[in-house]
Every structure is written in C-alpha cells, then in structure tokens.
C-alpha positions as CSV (number, residue, x, y, z in Angstrom):
1,M,13.0,73.9,12.0
2,V,10.7,70.9,11.3
3,Q,11.9,67.6,12.7
4,I,11.2,64.5,10.9
5,E,10.6,61.4,13.0
6,K,12.4,58.3,11.9
7,P,10.1,55.2,11.5
8,A,10.4,52.6,14.0
9,P,12.6,49.8,13.0
10,R,10.7,46.6,11.8
11,V,10.8,43.9,14.3
12,T,11.6,40.6,12.6
13,R,10.3,37.6,14.6
14,R,12.7,34.6,14.5
15,P,11.5,31.0,15.1
16,S,12.3,30.1,18.6
17,A,14.7,27.4,19.5
18,L,11.8,25.0,20.2
19,V,10.3,25.5,16.8
20,L,13.7,24.8,15.2
21,A,14.1,21.8,17.2
22,A,10.7,20.5,16.2
23,F,11.6,21.3,12.6
24,V,14.6,19.1,12.8
25,A,12.8,16.4,14.6
26,G,10.1,16.4,11.8
27,V,12.3,16.8,8.7
28,V,15.0,14.3,9.4
29,P,12.8,11.1,9.6
30,F,10.6,12.6,6.7
31,A,13.7,13.1,4.6
32,L,14.9,9.5,5.2
33,H,11.4,8.2,4.4
34,T,11.0,10.4,1.3
35,W,14.2,9.2,-0.1
36,A,13.3,5.6,0.3
37,A,9.9,6.1,-1.1
38,L,11.0,7.9,-4.2
39,H,13.5,5.1,-4.9
40,G,10.8,2.4,-4.1
41,N,8.7,0.3,-6.5
42,F,5.4,-1.4,-6.8
43,A,4.6,-4.8,-5.4
44,Q,1.6,-7.2,-4.8
45,D,-1.6,-5.2,-4.4
46,D,-0.1,-2.1,-6.0
47,F,-0.2,-3.8,-9.4
48,V,-3.7,-5.3,-8.8
49,M,-5.0,-1.9,-7.9
50,T,-3.4,0.0,-10.7
51,Y,-4.6,-2.5,-13.2
52,R,-8.1,-2.2,-12.0
53,A,-7.9,1.6,-12.0
54,A,-6.9,1.7,-15.6
55,V,-9.7,-0.6,-16.7
56,A,-12.5,1.2,-14.6
57,G,-11.4,4.9,-14.4
58,P,-11.6,7.2,-11.4
59,F,-15.4,7.7,-11.6
60,D,-16.6,4.0,-11.8
61,L,-18.7,3.6,-8.6
62,G,-18.4,-0.2,-8.9
63,Y,-14.8,0.2,-8.8
64,L,-14.5,2.7,-6.2
65,F,-16.8,0.9,-3.7
66,Q,-15.6,-2.6,-4.5
67,D,-14.9,-5.1,-1.8
68,Y,-11.1,-5.3,-2.0
69,H,-10.3,-8.2,0.3
70,G,-12.6,-6.9,3.0
71,H,-11.5,-3.3,2.7
72,L,-13.8,-0.4,1.7
73,Q,-11.4,2.3,0.4
74,P,-12.9,4.5,-2.3
75,G,-10.5,7.4,-1.5
76,G,-7.4,5.2,-2.1
77,L,-8.9,3.7,-5.3
78,F,-9.7,7.0,-6.6
79,L,-6.3,8.1,-6.0
80,A,-4.8,5.2,-7.7
81,A,-7.2,5.8,-10.7
82,V,-6.0,9.4,-11.0
83,M,-2.3,8.8,-10.7
84,T,-2.6,5.8,-13.1
85,W,-4.4,8.0,-15.6
86,W,-1.8,10.6,-15.4
87,A,1.3,8.4,-15.8
88,P,0.8,4.4,-15.5
89,L,3.4,2.7,-13.3
90,D,5.2,5.9,-12.3
91,F,6.0,5.1,-8.7
92,P,7.5,8.5,-7.6
93,L,4.3,10.2,-8.8
94,M,2.1,7.6,-7.0
95,V,3.8,8.2,-3.7
96,A,3.8,12.0,-4.0
97,P,0.3,12.5,-2.6
98,L,1.1,10.2,0.4
99,L,4.3,12.2,1.1
100,L,2.2,15.4,1.2
101,M,-0.2,13.8,3.5
102,R,2.5,12.6,5.7
103,A,3.9,16.1,6.0
104,A,0.6,17.6,6.6
105,A,-0.2,15.0,9.4
106,T,3.3,16.0,10.9
107,V,2.4,19.7,11.1
108,L,-1.0,19.1,12.4
109,F,0.2,16.9,15.1
110,W,2.5,19.6,16.3
111,C,-0.2,22.2,16.2
112,L,-2.4,19.7,18.2
113,L,0.3,19.4,20.9
114,V,0.7,23.2,21.0
115,R,-3.0,23.6,21.3
116,C,-3.5,21.1,24.2
117,F,-0.2,21.7,26.2
118,G,1.2,25.1,25.2
119,R,4.6,25.8,23.6
120,R,6.8,23.9,25.9
121,W,10.0,21.9,25.4
122,A,8.3,18.7,26.9
123,I,5.9,18.3,23.8
124,L,9.1,17.8,21.6
125,V,9.5,14.2,23.0
126,P,5.9,13.0,21.9
127,F,6.2,14.8,18.7
128,T,9.5,13.0,17.9
129,V,8.2,9.6,19.1
130,F,5.6,10.0,16.2
131,T,7.8,11.3,13.5
132,A,10.6,8.9,14.2
133,S,8.6,5.9,14.7
134,T,9.4,3.0,12.3
135,L,5.8,1.8,12.7
136,L,4.8,4.5,10.3
137,L,8.0,5.1,8.5
138,V,8.6,1.5,7.2
139,P,5.5,-0.2,6.3
140,T,4.2,3.0,4.4
141,L,6.8,2.5,1.9
142,W,4.4,-0.2,0.4
143,W,2.1,2.0,-1.6
144,A,-1.0,-0.1,-1.1
145,F,-0.8,0.0,2.5
146,G,0.4,3.7,2.8
147,G,-2.6,4.7,0.8
148,Q,-4.7,3.4,3.7
149,V,-2.9,4.4,7.0
150,V,-1.3,7.6,5.9
151,P,-4.6,9.3,5.3
152,V,-6.1,7.8,8.4
153,V,-3.3,9.3,10.6
154,L,-3.7,12.6,8.7
155,A,-7.5,12.5,9.4
156,S,-7.0,11.6,13.1
157,A,-4.6,14.6,13.6
158,G,-6.9,17.0,11.7
159,A,-10.1,15.7,13.5
160,L,-8.5,16.2,16.9
161,Y,-7.1,19.5,16.1
162,W,-10.4,20.9,15.1
163,H,-12.2,19.0,17.8
164,V,-9.9,20.8,20.5
165,R,-10.7,24.2,18.9
166,Y,-14.3,23.4,19.1
167,L,-14.3,22.3,22.8
168,R,-12.3,25.6,23.7
169,D,-13.6,28.2,21.4
170,G,-16.9,26.8,20.1
171,G,-18.2,28.1,16.8
172,R,-18.0,26.1,13.6
173,W,-14.8,24.1,14.4
174,W,-17.0,21.1,14.6
175,I,-17.3,21.0,10.8
176,G,-13.6,20.3,10.5
177,A,-13.8,17.3,12.9
178,F,-16.6,15.8,10.9
179,A,-14.9,16.4,7.6
180,W,-11.6,15.0,8.6
181,T,-13.4,11.9,10.0
182,L,-15.2,11.3,6.8
183,F,-12.0,11.8,4.9
184,G,-10.3,9.0,6.9
185,L,-13.3,6.6,6.6
186,A,-12.9,7.1,2.8
187,F,-9.4,5.4,2.8
188,Y,-9.5,2.9,5.6
189,E,-12.1,1.2,7.9
190,K,-9.7,1.8,10.9
191,A,-10.7,5.4,10.8
192,A,-13.8,4.3,12.6
193,V,-11.7,4.6,15.8
194,I,-11.4,8.4,15.3
195,P,-14.6,9.1,17.2
196,V,-13.2,7.0,20.0
197,L,-10.1,9.3,20.0
198,L,-12.1,12.3,20.0
199,A,-14.3,11.0,23.0
200,G,-11.0,10.0,24.8
201,V,-9.3,13.5,24.3
202,T,-12.5,15.1,25.5
203,V,-12.2,13.2,28.8
204,L,-8.4,13.9,29.1
205,L,-9.1,17.6,28.6
206,G,-11.5,17.5,31.4
207,Q,-14.3,18.7,29.2
208,S,-18.0,17.7,29.6
209,S,-19.9,16.0,26.8
210,R,-23.4,16.7,28.2
211,D,-23.6,20.3,26.6
212,R,-22.7,18.9,23.2
213,W,-25.0,16.0,22.8
214,R,-25.9,17.0,19.2
215,Y,-22.3,16.9,18.3
216,W,-21.7,13.4,19.6
217,A,-25.1,12.2,18.2
218,G,-23.8,13.4,14.8
219,H,-20.6,11.4,15.3
220,A,-22.7,8.3,16.2
221,A,-24.8,8.7,13.2
222,L,-21.8,9.0,10.9
223,L,-20.2,5.9,12.5
224,A,-23.4,3.9,12.2
225,A,-23.9,4.9,8.6
226,F,-20.3,3.8,7.8
227,V,-20.7,0.5,9.7
228,A,-24.0,-0.3,7.7
229,G,-22.4,0.6,4.4
230,Y,-19.3,-1.4,5.3
231,L,-21.2,-4.5,6.2
232,A,-23.4,-4.2,3.1
233,L,-20.6,-3.8,0.6
234,T,-17.9,-6.3,1.9
235,S,-17.7,-9.8,2.9
236,S,-16.6,-11.2,6.2
237,Q,-12.9,-11.6,6.6
238,V,-13.1,-13.8,9.8
239,T,-11.2,-16.8,8.7
240,P,-13.4,-20.0,8.6
241,G,-12.0,-23.3,9.6
242,G,-8.2,-23.9,10.0
243,P,-6.5,-24.4,13.3
244,P,-8.5,-23.6,16.4
245,M,-7.9,-20.2,18.0
246,T,-6.9,-20.8,21.6
247,A,-5.8,-18.7,24.5
248,G,-2.3,-19.8,23.9
249,T,-2.3,-18.6,20.3
250,V,-3.9,-15.3,21.2
251,A,-1.5,-14.8,23.9
252,D,1.4,-15.6,21.6
253,L,0.1,-13.1,19.1
254,T,-0.4,-10.5,21.6
255,G,3.2,-10.9,22.9
256,R,4.6,-10.7,19.5
257,M,2.6,-7.6,18.6
258,L,3.7,-5.9,21.9
259,G,7.3,-7.2,22.3
260,D,8.5,-7.6,18.7
261,T,6.5,-4.8,16.8
262,L,4.8,-2.1,19.0
263,L,7.5,-1.3,21.6
264,P,10.5,-1.6,19.2
265,G,8.8,0.4,16.7
266,L,8.0,3.3,19.2
267,A,11.6,3.3,19.9
268,G,12.8,3.5,16.4
269,G,13.5,-0.2,16.1
270,P,13.6,-3.1,15.8
271,W,17.3,-3.3,15.0
272,S,17.3,-7.0,14.1
273,G,16.2,-6.4,10.4
274,P,13.4,-7.5,8.3
275,G,11.8,-10.8,8.4
276,P,9.7,-12.8,5.8
277,G,7.5,-10.5,3.6
278,A,6.5,-7.4,5.3
279,T,7.2,-8.7,8.8
280,W,10.1,-7.7,11.1
281,A,12.6,-10.2,12.6
282,P,11.9,-10.8,16.3
283,S,14.2,-8.9,18.6
284,P,16.6,-10.9,20.9
285,F,14.9,-12.0,24.2
286,A,17.1,-9.5,26.2
287,V,16.0,-6.6,24.1
288,V,12.4,-7.5,24.4
289,V,12.8,-7.7,28.3
290,L,14.6,-4.3,28.3
291,L,11.8,-2.6,26.4
292,C,9.1,-4.2,28.3
293,A,10.8,-2.9,31.5
294,A,11.2,0.5,30.1
295,A,7.5,0.5,29.1
296,V,6.4,-0.5,32.6
297,A,8.7,2.2,33.9
298,L,7.1,4.8,31.7
299,L,3.6,3.7,32.8
300,V,4.3,4.0,36.4
301,A,6.1,7.3,35.9
302,G,3.1,8.6,34.0
303,V,0.8,7.7,36.7
304,R,3.0,9.3,39.4
305,V,3.2,12.5,37.3
306,G,-0.3,12.6,35.8
307,G,-2.4,10.5,38.3
308,R,-6.0,9.9,37.2
309,R,-5.4,11.5,33.8
310,A,-2.5,9.2,33.1
311,W,-4.5,6.2,33.9
312,R,-7.2,7.4,31.5
313,A,-4.5,8.0,28.8
314,W,-3.1,4.6,29.2
315,A,-6.4,3.0,29.1
316,L,-7.2,4.7,25.9
317,L,-3.9,3.4,24.4
318,G,-4.6,-0.1,25.8
319,L,-8.1,-0.1,24.4
320,L,-7.0,0.7,20.9
321,F,-4.1,-1.9,21.2
322,A,-6.7,-4.5,22.1
323,V,-8.8,-3.5,19.2
324,D,-5.9,-4.1,16.9
325,V,-5.1,-7.5,18.6
326,G,-8.8,-8.6,18.2
327,L,-9.0,-7.6,14.6
328,L,-5.8,-9.5,13.7
329,A,-6.8,-12.5,15.8
330,L,-10.2,-12.8,14.0
331,T,-8.9,-12.2,10.5
332,R,-5.3,-13.6,10.3
333,L,-4.5,-15.8,13.2
334,R,-5.9,-19.0,11.9
335,E,-4.6,-18.4,8.5
336,V,-1.1,-17.1,9.1
337,G,-0.6,-17.9,12.8
338,P,0.9,-16.0,15.8
339,G,3.8,-14.8,13.4
340,A,1.2,-12.2,11.9
341,G,2.1,-10.2,15.1
342,D,5.5,-9.4,13.6
343,D,3.9,-7.4,10.8
344,P,3.9,-3.6,11.6
345,R,1.0,-2.9,9.3
346,Y,-1.5,-4.0,11.8
347,L,-0.2,-1.6,14.5
348,A,1.1,1.3,12.4
349,E,-1.7,3.8,13.4
350,L,-0.8,3.4,17.1
351,A,2.4,5.5,16.6
352,F,0.1,8.4,16.6
353,T,-2.1,7.1,19.3
354,A,0.9,6.3,21.6
355,A,2.6,9.6,21.3
356,L,-0.6,11.4,21.9
357,C,-1.5,9.3,25.1
358,G,2.0,9.6,26.4
359,A,1.8,13.4,26.2
360,F,-1.4,13.5,28.1
361,A,0.0,11.0,30.7
362,F,2.9,13.3,31.5
363,L,1.7,16.8,30.7
364,A,-1.1,18.9,32.0
365,P,-3.4,20.2,29.3
366,D,-3.7,23.6,30.7
367,G,-2.5,25.4,27.5
368,T,0.3,27.2,29.2
369,A,4.0,26.4,29.8
370,P,5.3,26.0,33.3
371,A,5.6,29.4,35.0
372,G,9.0,30.7,35.0
373,G,10.4,27.8,33.1
374,G,11.5,26.2,36.3
375,R,10.5,22.7,35.3
376,E,11.7,22.9,31.8
377,R,14.7,20.8,30.8
378,P,15.5,21.5,27.2
379,I,18.7,19.9,27.3
380,A,17.3,16.5,28.6
381,V,14.5,16.8,26.1
382,V,17.0,17.3,23.3
383,V,19.1,14.4,24.4
384,V,16.0,12.1,24.3
385,C,14.9,13.3,21.0
386,V,18.4,12.9,19.4
387,L,18.6,9.4,20.8
388,L,15.1,8.5,19.2
389,L,16.2,10.0,15.9
390,A,19.4,8.1,15.9
391,S,17.5,5.0,16.9
392,S,15.2,5.5,14.0
393,A,17.8,6.2,11.4
394,V,19.5,2.9,12.3
395,G,16.3,0.9,12.3
396,F,15.0,2.5,9.2
397,S,18.2,1.8,7.3
398,R,17.9,-1.9,8.1
399,L,14.2,-2.4,7.6
400,A,13.5,0.0,4.6
401,P,15.4,-2.0,1.8
402,A,13.0,-5.0,2.2
403,L,10.1,-2.8,1.2
404,R,11.8,-0.9,-1.7
405,F,10.9,-3.9,-3.8
406,E,14.1,-3.6,-6.0
407,H,13.3,-6.9,-8.0
408,S,10.0,-5.3,-9.1
409,G,11.8,-2.2,-10.2
410,Q,14.3,-4.3,-12.3
411,Y,11.4,-6.1,-14.0
412,I,9.6,-2.9,-14.9
413,G,12.6,-1.3,-16.0
414,N,13.7,-4.1,-18.3
415,V,10.3,-4.3,-19.8
416,R,10.3,-0.6,-20.3
417,A,13.8,-0.6,-21.9
418,A,12.9,-3.5,-24.2
419,V,9.8,-2.0,-25.6
420,A,11.5,1.4,-26.2
421,A,14.4,-0.4,-28.0
422,D,12.0,-2.6,-30.2
423,P,8.4,-1.2,-30.3
424,G,7.2,-4.2,-32.4
425,L,7.7,-6.7,-29.5
426,V,4.8,-9.1,-28.6
427,F,5.0,-11.0,-25.3
428,Y,3.5,-14.4,-24.5
429,D,1.6,-13.8,-21.2
430,T,3.0,-15.7,-18.3
431,F,2.9,-15.4,-14.5
432,V,5.4,-13.1,-12.8
433,P,7.5,-14.2,-9.9
434,P,5.7,-14.4,-6.6
435,D,7.7,-11.6,-4.9
436,L,6.1,-9.2,-7.6
437,V,2.6,-10.4,-7.4
438,H,1.8,-13.8,-5.5
439,E,0.0,-16.6,-7.4
440,W,-2.9,-16.4,-5.0
441,F,-4.0,-13.3,-6.9
442,G,-4.8,-15.5,-9.8
443,A,-5.1,-13.8,-13.1
444,D,-3.9,-10.5,-11.5
445,S,-0.5,-12.0,-11.3
446,Q,-0.1,-12.3,-15.1
447,A,2.6,-10.0,-16.8
448,S,0.0,-8.5,-18.9
449,R,-1.7,-7.1,-15.8
450,V,1.6,-6.3,-14.0
451,V,3.4,-4.4,-16.8
452,G,0.8,-4.2,-19.4
453,L,0.0,-0.5,-18.6
454,L,3.4,0.4,-19.7
455,P,3.0,2.4,-23.1
456,G,3.8,0.2,-26.0
457,T,3.5,-3.3,-24.4
458,R,1.5,-5.8,-26.2
459,F,0.5,-9.4,-25.0
460,D,-0.9,-12.6,-26.7
461,Q,-1.4,-10.9,-30.1
462,P,-0.7,-13.1,-33.2
463,T,2.7,-12.5,-34.5
464,N,5.5,-14.1,-36.4
465,R,8.1,-13.1,-33.7
466,M,6.8,-13.8,-30.1
467,H,8.9,-13.2,-26.9
468,Q,8.5,-14.5,-23.4
469,L,9.5,-12.6,-20.3
470,D,12.0,-14.3,-17.7
471,A,12.1,-13.7,-14.0
472,T,13.9,-10.3,-14.5
473,G,11.6,-8.9,-17.2
474,T,14.1,-9.6,-19.9
475,P,12.3,-10.8,-23.1
476,H,13.6,-13.9,-25.0
477,L,12.6,-14.9,-28.5
478,I,10.3,-17.9,-28.6
479,T,11.7,-20.3,-31.3
480,G,9.3,-23.1,-31.0
481,V,6.9,-25.2,-28.7
482,T,7.2,-28.4,-26.9
483,A,4.4,-30.0,-28.8
484,Q,1.7,-31.7,-26.7
485,A,-0.6,-31.8,-29.8
486,R,0.1,-31.8,-33.6
487,G,-2.1,-31.2,-36.6
488,L,-2.8,-34.3,-38.7
489,P,-0.9,-34.3,-42.0
490,G,-2.6,-32.6,-44.8
491,P,-3.8,-34.2,-48.0
492,V,-1.9,-31.8,-50.4
493,P,1.5,-32.8,-51.3
494,N,4.2,-30.2,-50.5
495,C,1.5,-28.0,-49.0
496,G,-0.4,-29.8,-46.3
497,Y,-3.8,-28.0,-46.0
498,T,-4.9,-25.3,-48.6
499,V,-6.6,-22.4,-46.7
500,G,-9.0,-20.2,-48.6
501,E,-12.1,-18.3,-47.6
502,T,-14.0,-21.4,-46.7
503,P,-13.4,-22.2,-43.0
504,L,-11.2,-25.2,-42.6
505,R,-10.9,-27.3,-39.4
506,I,-7.5,-29.0,-39.1
507,P,-7.9,-31.9,-36.6
508,L,-5.4,-32.5,-33.8
509,D,-3.9,-35.8,-32.9
510,T,-4.6,-35.2,-29.3
511,P,-7.2,-33.1,-27.7
512,L,-5.9,-30.4,-25.3
513,L,-7.4,-28.5,-22.4
514,G,-6.0,-25.2,-21.0
515,R,-3.8,-22.5,-22.1
516,H,-1.1,-23.3,-24.8
517,L,0.8,-21.6,-27.5
518,L,-0.2,-22.5,-31.1
519,K,2.6,-22.5,-33.8
520,I,1.5,-22.6,-37.5
521,D,4.1,-23.1,-40.2
522,Y,2.7,-21.8,-43.5
523,F,3.6,-20.4,-47.0
524,T,1.7,-18.1,-49.2
525,S,2.7,-16.2,-52.3
526,D,0.9,-13.0,-51.3
527,G,0.1,-11.5,-47.9
528,G,-3.6,-11.5,-46.6
529,E,-5.9,-11.2,-43.7
530,G,-7.3,-14.3,-42.1
531,L,-8.7,-15.9,-39.0
532,V,-7.3,-18.6,-36.7
533,E,-9.6,-19.7,-34.1
534,R,-11.8,-16.6,-34.7
535,T,-8.7,-14.4,-33.9
536,P,-7.7,-11.9,-36.9
537,V,-4.3,-12.6,-38.1
538,W,-2.1,-11.5,-41.0
539,F,-0.3,-14.0,-43.2
540,Q,2.9,-12.5,-44.5
541,A,4.0,-13.5,-48.0
542,G,6.7,-16.2,-47.9
543,L,7.5,-19.0,-45.5
544,H,6.8,-18.1,-41.9
545,S,5.7,-19.3,-38.6
546,L,2.6,-17.7,-36.9
547,Y,2.4,-17.9,-33.0
548,L,-0.9,-17.4,-31.4
549,P,-1.9,-18.2,-27.7
550,V,-5.0,-20.4,-27.4
551,D,-7.1,-21.3,-24.3
552,G,-9.8,-23.8,-23.7
553,L,-10.8,-27.3,-24.7
554,F,-10.1,-28.1,-28.4
555,D,-9.4,-31.0,-30.8
556,H,-8.9,-28.9,-33.9
557,I,-7.7,-25.6,-35.3
558,G,-9.9,-23.4,-37.5
559,V,-8.2,-21.4,-40.3
560,Q,-9.7,-19.3,-43.1
561,L,-8.9,-16.2,-45.2
562,S,-10.9,-13.1,-44.5
563,S,-10.9,-11.9,-48.1
564,P,-10.1,-13.2,-51.7
565,G,-6.4,-13.8,-52.2
566,A,-3.7,-16.2,-52.7
567,P,-4.3,-19.5,-50.9
568,V,-2.1,-20.2,-47.7
569,C,-0.5,-23.6,-47.4
570,V,-0.6,-24.8,-43.8
571,A,2.4,-27.3,-43.6
572,K,2.6,-27.9,-39.9
573,I,0.7,-27.2,-36.7
574,E,2.0,-27.8,-33.1
575,V,0.4,-26.8,-29.8
576,G,2.3,-26.8,-26.5
577,K,4.5,-24.7,-24.1
578,P,6.9,-22.1,-25.5
579,V,10.6,-22.8,-26.1
580,T,12.9,-19.8,-25.9
581,Q,16.5,-19.0,-27.0
C-alpha cells in the first residue's frame, strides 16, 4: 500500500503587534491631514504659481529656474505646471502628489528606525513624534509650502535609509543617497542640510568616514554645485534697512521659535489655536514653562541613557535649530519682527530631525532588540504614543481650519458656478481680497490671474454686458460708470459723432491717467466690426452701450469701423470707475 504524504500546511505570517501599532500611529494623523487637505483651497502663492505655470508650461527652463522670492524650486514648479495642465485650480488633484510623498516619507522613516535600532517597541515613540507633529501636519496644508518641505522630508528619509544601508552593507546603496539628496534640492534649498544629516548619522552610528572619502567628496561637490547655482540664479533675501537687529530681538525670536512653535509642535500642539496669517497663537506662559521643563528633563535623561552618543544627537539637533534661527533672523526679522518665530513653516522640517535625534539619544544603534525583551515596556510606549496622537488630534483640529482657506474656496466656487450658468459672462478685472492674494503681489493679485484659469472665464473683453466680481466671487452687472472724464459733445444733431472707416478721435473734457472703464453709448442700423482704442469690437445693431477697460494716459478716444457698413452714431462717452447693481 502506497502512502501519500500530506503537504505541509502553509504558514501565514501575521503582522506583529508592533507593526500594527506603527500602522495606527502612521495612519491616524495621516488620515486627519488628508481629510483637511482634500477639503482645502488655494491661497496666496498658490495662485501666483499656478498662473505662471499655465503661461509657461512644464518644460520652460526660465519658468522652472526662476528666482521665486529667493527660492530655487524647479521640482515644485514643474509639479505645479503638470497639475495645472491636467486640471486648472483643482485643489484635491494638486495635493494628491504631496499626500503620496508624505505617505512614502512615513514608511521610509519607519524603515530607517528599524534599520538603525532593530524592531523594538521603543522606536514607536520617535516614529509617533514624527507622524503626529503639527509642525508638519498643519503648515503643509498650504500647498505652496507643502510643495517645498514635504519633498525635503521625503528626501531626508530616503537619503538616510540608503546611506545607512551603504554604511553597513556597502555596494551601490550610495547611489540612492545621492539621488534622494538631488531630489530634495530640486524642491527647496533647505535640502542642503541633508549631507549634514548624513554626516551626523554616520558619527552617531559609530562609523568611520575615512574609508569613504570619495563618497563624502561627492556630497561636497554636489552641495557646492547647488550653492553656486543658487547664488547665481537668485537674489539675496537678507532684509536691507529697517529696524536694527539686536541681541534682544534675536533672543526674542529664538524664544518664540523654541517655546511657542518647536516644543508645542513636537508635542502635538499648540492648543491655543491659530494666530494671524500662518502663525500660531502664543501658548500661555505656564504651558511654555512646562514644555521647557519637559524638554530639559528629556535632554538630561537622554544623556544619562546614551552618554556621549546622546550629547552628539542633541548637538546635531541644536545645530540645525540654530541654522533655522539664523536664516529667519537674516531674512525676516527686520521686516516682520520677532513675531515671525510663531510661524511653524520656518521649523517644519525639524519634526523629522528631532524625532531621529531623540531616537539616537535614547536607543543604542546596534540593530537588535534588547535581549530577552527584559527592558521592553510596550504598555508604557503605547500610552505615550496614544497621548501624542490625542494631543495632535486636538491641536490639529484647532489649527487646521485657518489653513483651509474657506474664503478662497467660496470665491472660486462662485465664479465657477456663475460661468457655468452664463457662459457669456465677461468680467471687469479687479483686485481680489487680500486673504486670497495679498496686494503686495501686484498684478498677480488681480482676479484674472487668480480665477482666470477656470474654463470659460473672460476678463476685460469689450462687451455690452460687463460684470464685476465682489469679495465673495459673485458677479454683479455693471450699469454705468462714475464719470471722471466725458467725451465732448459731437457736431451731428441726434447722433453726436458719425463713425465710419476713417479713424475718428473723440476728445475728452479731462485727460486721464491709469486704468478705467470706458462706456460708449451708440446706435447703428446694422451690426459691424470696429476698433476702439485699437481694440477689436462688435457694434450690435440698435441702441446699446459698449464697455471696454482702458489703461494709460489719454485725452481722446479713437473709434473707427473695420470694414464698409452702416455708420455708427456715438452719442455719449464716459470714462471712470464701474457702478454695479
């Protein structure tokens, strides 16, 4: 009798409790951020970048390598151009790549912690500090800033992971470190600190740099090439003039950055809510004192646990914090004042650095978990992580609404609905409210550049029915102008001026300078093409009013027909500001 052996049962590997806990710690803050981001809107630089992207296209080198207020960010501008080409002013589509980058950075940071310290419960704390930090969750809701810092955080995590693999395994892992560094530099100049992070982690891992001098020379060359290109293509952002920078103002700025922004942000706060613009409201003094005391206690505890390694980790964090303070002091302190320290955008990338340095301060990078698990305290770790997640949820819920820019969404929505209901609408171009695009952006704060990318929108074209957008984006019919100049009465009774193919200059009673709205009351028995101030127009048969924006210095209005046809009687000309219903 032949016996048939039964196949061995398949062994199904289930995720460990640690992996499941890490999944929760990563997904919960990401879900909150994703919901807020997908319900957010454009504001300020977002509109400027999308307009320039639509005009230039994704392969215009002058556009990609432009000096954007001292920033060199071809990667972010390319992303803006591609998304704008795909679907103009579609905010969920615009933030989708940033959300994917944030998810990838979260995964890579977990892999980096496992690679450095082994799969142990203790790494869940720095991982949760990173994922739950409002330093990254809140300011990256603003697309223009998220398009800078999120790729840098992703590049930092990727470069460090490949760097650690190269230090321990050799081979071609060095290629990934260079590629991720270059990726970060394409989005934000703060990626220049990635080689500093690589060098710091090398020291913290107890590795020697002497045997890899070519590797470090390559990083130095890459950094030098970027600095040279940056200085050649951008102008200095060091604020000239203004109030003097003193030790007192720098100390005030540093205190705000530390007590009002960095420490609360790492703990999931602040819980005091938003401040003006993109800033956070300062925390109560008692909260600041408590956070500073907790920070000192962590520093001391880290030194007692990690010894010299902890000193080096805290020194690396302090160095990068000092770099952020120095950059902000040079570029914004004289212009904005110490209150700039309450803006989390200037410290956002330190959420990654602080979590990593804290891990190195408390954990030995031996790649293995403690023997026998005797020192593992999963319950205590889980409690700390739950508190961080709860704190982050509360802080995020109070801070996020300010950066969802609901007024901007209302404005765009109203314009889109109006154009869909009446495709023939023509808008008189005006400046939008400052909370959409501030007036210091000049022409970029005009409605034609803010919502002009919406399909079907038309601005400043000659029309018999012109509308003006109010502060909510609702169009109102223009019924006339407050005349600042009028055309002189014409010589033809019951007609005024007879317009034919010969150019006719109708004088104004007062010369005007600047941008105004021209209104022409006319009559013609048959429709025909013409020119008003060299702008092609269509004269409809009958008695009508023609509206046309004009700009410049002028003391007359030029009118003529473009082809033979019935003459046009111009009865009245007024130039001034629009009057709406």
